[in-house]
C-alpha positions as CSV (number, residue, x, y, z in Angstrom):
1,X,131.9,115.2,93.8
2,X,131.7,111.8,92.4
3,X,129.3,108.8,92.2
4,X,131.1,105.5,90.9
5,X,128.6,103.6,88.5
6,X,128.9,100.0,87.6
7,X,126.3,98.1,85.6
8,X,126.7,94.4,86.1
9,X,124.1,93.3,83.7
10,X,122.3,90.1,85.0
11,X,124.2,88.1,87.8
12,X,122.6,85.7,90.5
13,X,121.6,87.1,93.8
14,X,124.3,85.4,95.5
15,X,127.1,86.9,93.1
16,X,125.3,90.2,93.6
17,X,125.6,89.7,97.4
18,X,129.0,88.8,97.0
19,X,130.0,91.8,94.9
20,X,128.1,94.3,97.3
21,X,130.3,93.0,100.1
22,X,133.3,93.4,98.3
23,X,132.6,96.9,97.5
24,X,131.0,97.7,101.0
25,X,134.4,96.6,102.5
26,X,136.2,98.8,100.0
27,X,134.0,102.0,100.9
28,X,134.2,101.2,104.8
29,X,138.1,101.0,104.4
30,X,138.1,104.2,102.6
31,X,139.5,102.7,99.5
32,X,136.9,103.7,97.0
33,X,134.2,106.6,96.8
34,X,130.7,106.2,96.9
35,X,129.2,103.7,94.4
36,X,125.9,102.7,92.6
37,X,125.7,99.3,91.1
38,X,122.9,98.7,88.7
39,X,122.0,95.1,87.9
40,X,119.3,92.5,87.2
41,X,118.7,89.1,88.9
42,X,117.1,85.9,87.8
43,X,113.8,85.1,89.9
44,X,114.6,85.4,93.4
45,X,112.4,86.2,96.8
46,X,114.0,88.3,99.5
47,X,112.9,88.4,103.0
48,X,114.3,91.7,105.2
49,X,114.6,92.1,108.5
50,X,111.1,92.8,109.3
51,X,109.8,89.9,107.0
52,X,107.2,87.5,107.8
53,X,107.5,84.0,106.1
54,X,103.8,84.0,105.9
55,X,104.2,86.6,103.0
56,X,105.8,83.9,100.8
57,X,102.7,82.6,99.1
58,X,104.5,79.6,97.1
59,X,105.9,76.6,98.9
60,X,109.5,75.7,99.2
61,X,108.9,73.0,97.1
62,X,107.3,74.6,94.3
63,X,109.9,77.4,94.5
64,X,113.0,74.7,94.1
65,X,111.0,73.1,91.3
66,X,111.3,76.2,89.4
67,X,114.5,77.3,90.6
68,X,113.7,80.4,92.4
69,X,115.9,81.2,95.3
70,X,115.2,82.6,98.5
71,X,117.4,84.4,100.7
72,X,117.0,86.0,104.3
73,X,118.7,89.2,104.4
74,X,119.9,92.0,106.3
75,X,117.9,95.1,104.7
76,X,115.2,96.8,106.0
77,X,111.5,95.9,105.0
78,X,109.5,93.1,104.4
79,X,109.4,90.3,101.5
80,X,110.3,91.6,97.8
81,X,110.6,89.7,94.4
82,X,113.5,90.6,91.8
83,X,113.7,89.0,88.2
84,X,114.5,89.7,84.7
85,X,113.0,93.3,83.4
86,X,113.7,94.5,86.9
87,X,116.3,97.5,87.6
88,X,117.9,96.7,90.8
89,X,120.4,99.4,92.3
90,X,122.7,99.1,95.1
91,X,124.0,102.3,96.3
92,X,127.1,102.0,98.6
93,X,127.6,105.3,100.2
94,X,129.1,106.6,103.4
95,X,126.6,108.9,105.3
96,X,129.3,110.9,106.4
97,X,130.1,112.5,103.0
98,X,128.8,115.5,101.8
99,X,125.2,115.7,100.8
100,X,122.4,118.2,99.6
101,X,120.6,119.5,102.7
102,X,122.8,117.4,105.3
103,X,122.3,118.2,108.8
104,X,124.8,117.2,111.3
105,X,127.8,114.9,110.6
106,X,125.5,112.1,109.1
107,X,122.9,111.9,106.6
108,X,119.9,110.2,108.2
109,X,119.1,106.7,106.9
110,X,115.5,107.9,106.5
111,X,116.6,111.4,104.3
112,X,118.8,108.9,102.0
113,X,116.0,106.8,101.5
114,X,113.8,109.8,100.8
115,X,116.8,111.0,98.2
116,X,116.5,107.6,96.4
117,X,113.0,107.7,96.2
118,X,113.0,111.3,94.7
119,X,115.7,110.0,92.1
120,X,113.2,107.2,90.9
121,X,110.3,109.5,91.2
122,X,112.0,111.6,88.4
123,X,113.2,108.6,86.6
124,X,109.5,107.5,86.4
125,X,108.7,111.2,85.1
126,X,111.3,110.7,82.3
127,X,108.9,108.3,80.7
128,X,105.7,110.1,81.3
129,X,104.9,108.4,84.4
130,X,103.6,110.5,87.6
131,X,104.7,109.0,90.6
132,X,104.8,109.9,94.3
133,X,105.7,108.7,97.7
134,X,102.7,107.3,100.1
135,X,103.4,108.2,103.8
136,X,104.3,104.9,106.1
137,X,104.8,103.3,102.7
138,X,108.3,103.2,101.6
139,X,108.9,103.2,97.6
140,X,107.4,105.0,94.6
141,X,103.9,104.3,93.8
142,X,101.2,105.5,90.8
143,X,99.0,108.2,91.5
144,X,95.5,106.5,92.3
145,X,92.8,106.6,90.0
146,X,90.9,110.2,90.0
147,X,94.0,111.6,91.8
148,X,96.4,114.5,90.1
149,X,99.6,115.6,91.2
150,X,98.4,118.7,92.5
151,X,95.4,117.3,93.9
152,X,94.2,117.0,97.6
153,X,91.6,114.8,96.7
154,X,91.5,111.0,98.1
155,X,92.3,108.9,95.2
156,X,89.2,106.4,94.2
157,X,91.1,103.5,92.7
158,X,94.6,102.5,94.9
159,X,97.9,103.5,93.8
160,X,100.3,100.7,92.8
161,X,103.9,100.2,93.3
162,X,106.7,100.9,91.0
163,X,109.7,100.8,93.0
164,X,110.6,98.9,96.3
165,X,113.2,100.0,98.6
166,X,114.9,98.5,101.5
167,X,118.4,99.5,102.8
168,X,120.9,98.5,105.4
169,X,123.5,100.9,107.2
170,X,126.7,99.6,109.0
171,X,129.5,101.8,109.9
172,X,127.7,104.7,108.2
173,X,128.1,102.8,104.8
174,X,124.6,102.0,102.9
175,X,124.1,98.7,101.1
176,X,121.2,96.9,99.4
177,X,118.8,99.7,97.8
178,X,116.0,99.6,95.5
179,X,114.1,97.8,92.7
180,X,112.3,99.4,90.1
181,X,110.1,97.5,87.6
182,X,110.6,98.4,84.1
183,X,109.5,95.3,82.0
184,X,109.1,93.0,84.8
185,X,106.2,90.0,84.3
186,X,104.1,90.8,86.9
187,X,102.7,87.8,87.5
188,X,105.6,86.5,89.4
189,X,104.5,88.9,92.4
190,X,101.5,86.4,92.9
191,X,104.1,84.5,94.5
192,X,104.4,86.9,97.6
193,X,102.7,89.6,99.2
194,X,104.7,92.3,98.0
195,X,106.3,94.3,101.2
196,X,103.3,92.8,103.0
197,X,101.1,95.1,101.5
198,X,97.6,93.7,100.6
199,X,95.4,96.6,99.6
200,X,97.7,97.8,96.9
201,X,99.0,96.3,93.8
202,X,102.3,96.4,91.7
203,X,102.9,97.7,88.0
204,X,105.9,98.6,85.9
205,X,107.0,101.5,83.8
206,X,106.2,99.4,80.7
207,X,102.5,99.2,81.6
208,X,102.3,103.0,82.7
209,X,104.3,104.9,80.5
210,X,103.2,107.0,77.6
211,X,103.0,104.9,74.2
212,X,105.7,107.3,72.5
213,X,108.1,106.4,75.7
214,X,108.9,102.6,75.4
215,X,110.8,102.2,78.3
216,X,113.5,99.4,78.0
217,X,116.7,98.2,80.7
218,X,118.8,100.3,78.6
219,X,116.9,104.0,78.9
220,X,116.1,103.2,82.4
221,X,119.5,102.7,83.5
222,X,120.6,105.8,82.0
223,X,117.6,107.6,83.6
224,X,118.4,106.5,86.8
225,X,121.9,107.1,86.8
226,X,121.2,110.8,85.5
227,X,118.4,111.4,88.2
228,X,120.9,110.2,90.8
229,X,123.4,112.4,90.2
230,X,121.1,115.2,90.1
231,X,119.7,114.5,93.6
232,X,122.6,113.6,95.1
233,X,124.7,116.5,93.5
234,X,127.1,114.3,92.1
235,X,128.9,114.0,88.9
236,X,128.1,110.0,87.9
237,X,131.5,108.2,86.6
238,X,131.0,104.9,84.5
239,X,133.4,102.0,85.3
240,X,134.2,99.2,83.0
241,X,134.2,96.4,85.3
242,X,134.5,95.7,89.3
243,X,138.4,95.3,89.0
244,X,138.5,98.8,87.7
245,X,136.0,99.9,90.0
246,X,138.1,98.3,93.4
247,X,141.3,100.2,92.0
248,X,139.8,103.7,92.1
249,X,141.1,106.2,94.5
250,X,138.9,108.5,96.5
251,X,139.3,112.1,96.5
252,X,138.3,114.5,99.1
253,X,135.3,115.5,97.5
254,X,134.0,111.9,97.5
C-alpha cells in the first residue's frame, strides 16, 4: 500500500488551494491514490468553518499593508496562521481505503485526525520533543511545566501548541490537514488568537528541540513523511512534480 508524497516548496496559499483542488478531484475520480502534499506558505491567515473574525486581532488595513492574505475556507476549526518555517501538510486520502484498525466501511474523520496527531507526535519525538494530545483541543502540544510523559499530575504551566490540525471531508476524501511549527517566527501569531484558544500559547520544534537536534525544514519533512508511513501503514512514494503525481495510476492496494 502506498501514499504518494509531493513536496511543493514555498507557494502562495491561493496556489496551494488550486493544487489541492486538482489532487482532490483526481482522488475522487480514482485516477490517483492517496497523497500527502508538503509545503510552506508566505504569511497568511485562514479562517475555518467555526472561526470568529474577532480572533483576527490585526485590522484588514494592517494586513493589507504587509501583504498578509486572509482566506475563509471550508476546513474545520477556527483561525490559524501559516508562514515561513512552518511545515504544512495536506493529506488527500480516501477514507474508504485500507487503514490500520479501521472499523466499518469508512475510517471516521475523528480517527483520521487522531492518526495525523500520532504521526506528528512521533515526528516531534524524533527531535527530542515530548508531545501529546489534549482532550477537546485538536492538535499536538508540549507537556506543561511539572508534567512528565507518564505522569497523571496536572501541569503547573500551560502546554504550548506545536501543530494545528483542521480537515475537510467530501465524498469520503480528505483535504486541508496540519501545520507544524518548525522554525516559524512565533511573533506572527500575535496577529491572531490561534484556534480561538486564549489560555495556551504556541511554540516550535526549534525552540523545544534538544540542542543536538537542530531541526530544519528538510529534516522535519523527512521525519514527517517517515512517521506518516508508519502510522498509516503505507509505503511513502516520492513524486517529482504535480504532473508526475497526476499521471500516477492507483493500484488495488491504494
